[in-house]
Structures are given as structure tokens and as C-alpha cells.
C-alpha positions as CSV (number, residue, x, y, z in Angstrom):
1,M,-10.5,21.5,-2.0
2,K,-11.4,19.8,-5.3
3,R,-9.1,19.5,-8.2
4,Q,-8.6,17.5,-11.4
5,L,-5.6,15.1,-11.4
6,T,-3.1,15.9,-14.2
7,H,-0.1,14.5,-16.0
8,D,2.0,16.8,-13.7
9,D,0.7,14.8,-10.8
10,L,1.0,11.4,-12.4
11,K,4.7,10.7,-12.3
12,A,5.2,12.4,-9.0
13,A,2.4,10.3,-7.4
14,V,3.9,7.0,-8.6
15,Y,7.5,7.8,-7.6
16,G,6.5,9.3,-4.3
17,G,4.3,6.2,-3.7
18,A,7.2,4.0,-4.7
19,V,9.4,5.5,-2.0
20,L,6.6,5.2,0.6
21,G,6.0,1.7,-0.5
22,G,8.9,0.6,1.6
23,G,9.6,-2.4,-0.7
24,G,5.9,-3.1,-1.4
25,G,3.0,-1.2,-2.8
26,G,3.4,-2.5,-6.4
27,F,5.7,-1.6,-9.3
28,V,6.6,1.8,-10.9
29,E,5.9,0.8,-14.6
30,R,2.5,-0.7,-13.8
31,G,1.6,2.4,-11.7
32,L,2.6,4.7,-14.5
33,R,0.5,2.7,-17.1
34,T,-2.6,2.6,-15.0
35,A,-2.4,6.3,-14.1
36,E,-1.8,7.3,-17.7
37,L,-4.8,5.2,-18.8
38,A,-7.0,6.9,-16.2
39,L,-6.1,10.3,-17.7
40,Q,-6.7,9.0,-21.2
41,V,-10.2,7.7,-20.6
42,G,-11.5,10.5,-18.3
43,T,-10.9,13.1,-15.7
44,P,-10.2,11.7,-12.2
45,E,-10.7,14.1,-9.4
46,L,-9.0,14.4,-6.0
47,W,-11.1,16.0,-3.2
48,S,-10.0,16.7,0.3
49,A,-11.9,15.0,3.0
50,D,-13.6,18.2,4.2
51,E,-15.6,18.3,1.0
52,F,-17.8,15.5,2.3
53,A,-20.3,15.2,5.2
54,D,-19.0,13.0,8.0
55,D,-21.6,10.4,7.4
56,A,-21.1,10.1,3.6
57,L,-19.9,6.7,2.6
58,T,-16.5,5.9,1.1
59,A,-14.8,2.6,0.3
60,T,-11.2,1.4,-0.1
61,V,-9.9,0.4,-3.5
62,A,-6.8,-1.8,-3.3
63,L,-4.6,-4.5,-4.8
64,V,-4.1,-7.7,-2.7
65,G,-1.4,-10.3,-3.4
66,A,2.3,-11.2,-3.5
67,P,4.5,-8.9,-5.6
68,A,6.8,-11.8,-6.6
69,A,4.0,-14.1,-7.7
70,P,5.0,-15.7,-11.0
71,D,1.7,-15.3,-13.0
72,P,-0.4,-12.4,-11.9
73,Q,-2.7,-10.1,-13.9
74,V,-5.0,-7.4,-12.7
75,L,-6.5,-5.3,-15.6
76,P,-8.3,-2.0,-15.3
77,T,-11.5,-3.9,-16.1
78,H,-10.9,-6.1,-13.1
79,L,-10.6,-3.0,-10.9
80,L,-14.0,-1.7,-12.1
81,R,-15.6,-5.2,-11.7
82,A,-14.5,-5.3,-8.1
83,L,-16.1,-1.9,-7.4
84,E,-19.2,-3.0,-9.2
85,L,-19.5,-6.1,-7.1
86,L,-19.1,-4.1,-3.9
87,R,-21.6,-1.4,-4.9
88,R,-24.2,-4.1,-5.7
89,D,-24.4,-5.3,-2.1
90,L,-24.2,-2.0,-0.2
91,P,-27.2,-0.7,1.8
92,Q,-26.5,2.9,0.7
93,P,-24.6,4.5,-2.2
94,L,-20.9,5.4,-2.2
95,V,-20.0,9.1,-2.7
96,A,-16.3,8.6,-3.0
97,I,-13.4,6.1,-2.9
98,H,-9.9,6.2,-1.4
99,T,-6.8,4.1,-1.6
100,N,-5.6,1.6,1.0
101,E,-2.0,2.9,1.1
102,N,0.8,4.7,-0.6
103,G,2.9,2.7,-3.1
104,A,4.0,2.8,-6.7
105,E,0.7,1.3,-7.8
106,T,-1.4,1.9,-4.8
107,T,-1.1,5.7,-4.5
108,I,-3.0,5.9,-7.8
109,N,-5.6,3.4,-6.7
110,G,-8.9,4.9,-7.6
111,W,-7.8,7.2,-10.4
112,F,-9.1,4.8,-13.1
113,H,-12.3,4.1,-11.1
114,S,-12.8,7.9,-10.8
115,A,-12.3,8.5,-14.5
116,M,-14.8,5.8,-15.4
117,T,-17.5,6.3,-12.8
118,G,-17.3,9.9,-11.8
119,L,-16.7,9.1,-8.1
120,P,-14.1,11.4,-6.7
121,V,-10.9,10.1,-5.0
122,I,-10.4,11.4,-1.5
123,D,-7.0,12.8,-0.6
124,L,-6.8,10.1,2.1
125,A,-5.3,6.7,2.4
126,C,-6.1,4.0,5.0
127,N,-2.3,4.3,5.7
128,G,0.2,6.7,4.4
129,R,2.8,4.0,3.7
130,A,2.5,0.5,2.4
131,H,1.7,-2.4,4.7
132,P,1.4,-6.2,4.3
133,S,-2.1,-7.1,5.6
134,S,-5.6,-6.0,4.8
135,Q,-6.3,-5.6,8.5
136,M,-3.6,-3.0,8.8
137,G,-5.4,-1.1,6.1
138,A,-8.8,-1.3,7.7
139,M,-8.4,1.8,10.0
140,G,-9.3,-0.1,13.1
141,L,-12.6,-1.5,11.8
142,H,-11.6,-4.9,13.3
143,A,-12.3,-3.3,16.7
144,R,-15.5,-1.5,15.8
145,E,-18.3,-3.4,17.4
146,G,-20.8,-4.9,15.0
147,Y,-18.9,-3.7,11.8
148,R,-19.7,-5.9,8.8
149,S,-17.2,-5.9,6.0
150,Y,-18.2,-6.0,2.3
151,Q,-15.6,-6.8,-0.3
152,G,-15.7,-7.2,-4.0
153,Y,-12.7,-8.7,-5.9
154,A,-11.6,-9.7,-9.4
155,G,-8.3,-10.6,-11.1
156,G,-6.2,-13.2,-12.9
157,K,-5.5,-14.3,-16.4
158,P,-8.2,-16.0,-18.4
159,H,-7.2,-19.5,-17.1
160,T,-7.0,-18.4,-13.5
161,Y,-9.6,-15.6,-13.4
162,V,-11.7,-15.2,-10.2
163,E,-14.2,-12.7,-9.0
164,G,-16.6,-12.5,-6.2
165,A,-18.3,-10.6,-3.4
166,V,-18.1,-11.5,0.3
167,S,-19.4,-10.1,3.5
168,G,-18.9,-10.9,7.1
169,T,-16.3,-10.2,9.8
170,L,-13.2,-8.2,8.7
171,D,-10.9,-11.1,9.4
172,A,-13.0,-13.7,7.6
173,T,-13.6,-11.6,4.5
174,S,-9.9,-10.5,4.3
175,N,-8.8,-14.2,4.4
176,V,-11.2,-15.1,1.6
177,V,-9.8,-12.3,-0.6
178,R,-6.2,-13.2,0.2
179,R,-6.9,-16.8,-0.8
180,A,-8.6,-15.6,-4.0
181,S,-5.4,-13.7,-4.9
182,V,-3.5,-17.0,-4.7
183,E,-6.0,-18.8,-6.9
184,A,-5.9,-15.9,-9.4
185,G,-2.1,-16.3,-9.9
186,G,-0.9,-13.8,-7.3
187,W,-3.1,-10.6,-7.4
188,V,-6.6,-9.4,-7.3
189,G,-8.2,-5.9,-7.4
190,V,-10.4,-5.2,-4.4
191,A,-13.0,-2.7,-3.4
192,R,-13.8,-3.1,0.3
193,N,-14.9,-1.9,3.7
194,P,-17.4,0.9,3.2
195,V,-17.2,3.4,6.0
196,E,-18.2,7.0,6.9
197,V,-15.8,9.7,5.6
198,G,-15.6,11.1,9.2
199,Y,-14.4,7.7,10.5
200,A,-11.9,7.4,7.8
201,T,-10.5,10.9,8.4
202,R,-10.1,10.2,12.2
203,N,-8.5,6.7,11.8
204,G,-6.8,6.9,8.4
205,A,-4.2,9.2,6.8
206,P,-5.9,12.3,5.4
207,G,-3.6,14.2,3.0
208,A,-1.7,11.1,2.1
209,I,-2.0,11.5,-1.7
210,G,-0.8,15.1,-1.7
211,F,2.0,14.0,0.6
212,A,3.2,11.4,-1.9
213,I,3.0,13.8,-4.8
214,E,5.2,16.3,-3.0
215,L,7.7,13.6,-2.0
216,G,7.7,12.4,-5.6
217,R,8.5,15.8,-7.0
218,R,11.4,16.0,-4.5
219,F,12.7,12.5,-5.5
220,L,12.4,13.3,-9.2
221,A,14.5,16.5,-8.7
222,E,17.1,15.2,-6.3
223,G,17.0,11.4,-6.2
224,P,17.1,9.2,-3.1
225,A,19.1,11.8,-1.1
226,G,16.3,14.3,-1.7
227,A,13.6,11.9,-0.8
228,A,15.5,11.0,2.5
229,A,15.8,14.7,3.3
230,H,12.2,15.3,2.6
231,L,11.2,12.6,5.0
232,G,13.7,13.6,7.7
233,G,15.6,10.3,7.2
234,E,18.9,9.2,5.7
235,I,20.5,6.9,3.2
236,A,21.7,4.5,5.9
237,V,23.8,2.1,3.9
238,T,24.9,1.3,0.4
239,G,26.2,-2.1,-0.7
240,T,25.7,-5.2,-2.9
241,V,23.3,-7.9,-2.2
242,R,25.2,-11.1,-1.2
243,E,22.2,-13.2,-0.1
244,Y,18.5,-13.0,-0.9
245,R,15.7,-15.4,0.0
246,C,12.0,-15.0,-0.8
247,V,9.2,-17.5,-0.4
248,Q,5.5,-17.1,-0.8
249,R,3.2,-18.0,2.0
250,E,-0.5,-17.0,2.5
251,G,-0.3,-14.8,-0.5
252,L,2.7,-12.8,0.8
253,D,6.4,-12.5,-0.1
254,I,8.5,-13.4,2.9
255,G,12.2,-13.2,3.0
256,V,15.5,-11.4,3.8
257,A,18.2,-9.5,1.8
258,V,21.7,-9.4,3.2
259,L,24.2,-6.9,2.0
260,D,28.0,-7.2,1.7
261,D,28.8,-4.1,3.8
262,A,31.0,-4.4,6.9
263,A,28.0,-4.4,9.3
264,G,26.3,-7.2,7.4
265,T,23.1,-5.3,6.9
266,E,19.9,-7.5,6.9
267,L,16.5,-6.4,5.6
268,H,13.7,-8.7,6.6
269,F,10.4,-8.3,4.6
270,V,6.8,-9.4,4.3
271,N,6.1,-7.6,1.0
272,E,7.3,-4.4,2.7
273,Y,10.6,-4.2,4.7
274,M,9.8,-4.9,8.3
275,T,13.3,-4.6,9.9
276,F,16.7,-3.0,9.2
277,E,19.5,-4.6,11.2
278,S,23.1,-3.6,11.1
279,G,26.0,-5.1,13.1
280,G,23.5,-7.5,14.7
281,E,21.5,-4.5,16.1
282,R,18.0,-3.5,15.0
283,K,18.2,0.1,13.7
284,A,14.7,0.5,12.4
285,A,11.4,-1.5,12.3
286,F,8.1,-1.1,10.6
287,P,6.2,1.2,10.6
288,D,9.5,3.1,10.2
289,L,10.1,3.5,6.4
290,I,12.8,1.3,5.0
291,T,13.1,1.6,1.2
292,T,15.7,0.2,-1.3
293,F,17.0,1.9,-4.4
294,D,19.0,0.3,-7.2
295,A,22.4,1.4,-8.4
296,A,20.7,3.9,-10.7
297,G,18.8,5.5,-7.8
298,Q,15.4,4.0,-8.8
299,P,13.0,2.6,-6.2
300,L,13.5,-1.1,-5.9
301,A,10.7,-3.4,-4.6
302,S,11.7,-6.2,-2.3
303,A,10.4,-8.6,-5.0
304,D,13.0,-7.2,-7.5
305,V,16.0,-7.5,-5.3
306,E,18.7,-10.0,-6.6
307,V,22.0,-11.3,-5.5
308,G,24.8,-9.1,-7.0
309,K,22.6,-6.0,-7.3
310,G,23.9,-2.8,-5.8
311,V,21.4,-1.1,-3.5
312,S,21.1,1.8,-1.2
313,V,18.8,1.8,1.8
314,L,16.7,4.8,2.9
315,V,15.5,4.8,6.5
316,A,13.0,7.4,7.8
317,P,11.3,7.4,11.2
318,A,7.6,6.6,11.5
319,A,7.0,9.9,13.3
320,N,7.6,11.7,10.0
321,L,5.0,9.8,8.0
322,L,1.2,10.1,7.8
323,L,0.1,6.8,9.4
324,S,-3.1,5.1,10.3
325,S,-4.0,4.4,13.9
326,T,-3.6,0.7,13.1
327,M,0.2,1.1,12.9
328,H,0.2,1.2,16.7
329,T,-2.1,-1.8,17.2
330,P,0.1,-4.7,18.3
331,E,-2.4,-7.5,17.7
332,L,-2.3,-6.7,14.0
333,Y,1.4,-7.4,13.9
334,A,1.0,-10.9,15.4
335,P,0.4,-12.8,12.0
336,I,3.4,-10.9,10.4
337,E,5.6,-11.7,13.4
338,D,4.6,-15.4,13.1
339,L,5.6,-15.4,9.4
340,L,9.0,-13.9,10.2
341,G,9.6,-15.8,13.4
342,F,10.4,-12.8,15.7
343,P,8.6,-9.9,17.3
344,F,9.0,-6.2,16.2
345,A,5.6,-4.6,16.9
346,P,5.6,-1.0,18.3
347,A,4.0,0.0,21.5
348,A,0.2,0.3,21.5
349,K,-1.7,3.6,21.1
350,V,-5.4,4.2,21.6
351,L,-7.5,4.2,18.5
352,A,-9.5,7.3,17.6
353,D,-13.2,7.3,18.6
354,A,-15.4,5.4,16.0
């Protein structure tokens, strides 16, 4: 199915993405601005994956960085520049683009690119929820023998602006881009990891954008409780933040929020919330969805949590989400576990055939 994205889709996509961001995935206001601009300058199109030949080439468009960074800037022109740098080095042309994940800004990744270039956006994400590392959003390409990653990146204010193109192993190129985001002041726009549509469909999350739009419509109509019901989850706790710590390491926000409820709820995060602990017991862990809302019922990113703020916490099981095969690849959790200082990776599952 092919369709033009409309203003009716815009707000639902951003708010549904914000819920699926699980504390990460960018910020609502910036997502709304970028999506609105896309609809002002052109007509972005959303195509289902079955509109393409299996061997047609698509690439991921994404944002990389730490949401709490003090001085970031990624402009729409930076997004286009990253895509230009990627396309310059590819051995064959792209026929489409897709987002890395669902989030307030990331669900609409590609809309501006599509409006300006005519490339359609595939209704597919590398992962149907937000995640903290580029490798988690690479659909198992780290395990694909001989795969060469190409990445273009751009971002920063005039005094910190960086851009570049890099190719090599997935780990090496992802590390270069993550470091570039730090030098840029916190964020860069990225276009990366060209791959066949068939591979992306088998190893990513087809239908993820439509899923976010439907969730967003439910949230806008019924608030956090409606979103929880839509996801088969619950509002697990409501309380006030009595302790909050956040530091930036390796281009990521790492920290914990502690609530004042009787169970002493703790939410550990690396950009996204990784664990939900209550009464000293772990009740949920990534890739389960853990999302905070403010006292007005608006999605609240982990970077915007503050001591004294009232919050409610949505928890939904991973089984009810559209997830990439990488979400059950324990080795991809090791760097995140090292940052937090404790293990939480789920059991392994076999990746789909390449």
C-alpha cells in the first residue's frame, strides 16, 4: 500500500512515537516541528514493504546522541546532508528510506527526506520501540558475514558543526558517528546501513509506523490509560520524583530516577528506561516498554525528569510490541549493562536468515 502522509497522521505519529520512545527517541515539540516542515515543503509518502522487490536497497535515517546534551542542534538541512553523503558512496542507488526506531522525533525520521527527495518512507523501523545503541538498530547486520556499513552524518551549531562519511565494520563506523555526536554538541543526523528491503523486513519491524500512528490516536483520545490499554500494559505506579541522577558518557544519558512511592520505585535508564524496580524487585526490563508521563499526562523523556515532578509510569510487555530480532541478541546488551553496572539482557533468540 502506498499513501501520502497527512496532517492527520502527524500528531498521532509523534505522540505514539513518544510513548514507544520509552524515555528516549527525542522530544515531542521537535518532532512536531520537523513533521510539520515536511508537509509544508513537499508530500512525503509511506509505502508498505511489499511494494518493493526484496533486493531493492533501503537505508536507515536516524538521530544519534544524548537527549540531555546541553548544546545540540540538528537542522533539516543536516538530515539531507547526511543522506547526500551516504548516497554519494553507495555502489547502487537507494529506492527508499526507513527509520531506526519509534520515538517522538524518530517515528517521523525520513518524512522531511521524502518530501525533499521523492524517496518513499517504508512503513518499517529497524526496531518498533526506541533503543540506546546503533547496533541495536542495525537489524542483526553485525552478524552478517562480510557486511560493510556506510554511514553519512551531519549536525551541530556553527561553532561545533561536523559532517562526514565513513565505511567499515558496523561497530567501528557506529563508534565514529557516536563520537561525532559528542563533538557536535550532543546530536547528529545520520543516514546509514544500506540493506535489501527483504532483509529489513525479516529482521526489522515492518508496520511500525502505522502501529505508532494508531497508538498515538488512542493516546490523544484517552491519555496514558488509553495508551496502556492499547499496548496490553498498565500504569504501574504514580508518584513524585525524589531523586534523579543523569550523567553523559559515550554520547549517552545514563542515570536513575527514584520515586517517593511506598515501594521506592527505581527507573534506570540509558537514554531509554532499561529497568523498572519496585520494592527491591525487578518488575520489567528492556525491551519491555517503560514510559513516563508528567502530571498533565504528557509523555516525559528521561532527560526531562526532575526532582519534585509528579510522574506516572506505563509498563507494557515486549511481547506486545513490534521488535527487531536484535532485541533478543544478548551480546548487544553488554555495553549497556557495563554502563549501568548490572545485567538485564533477555534470553537469546535466533536471528532471521540473512
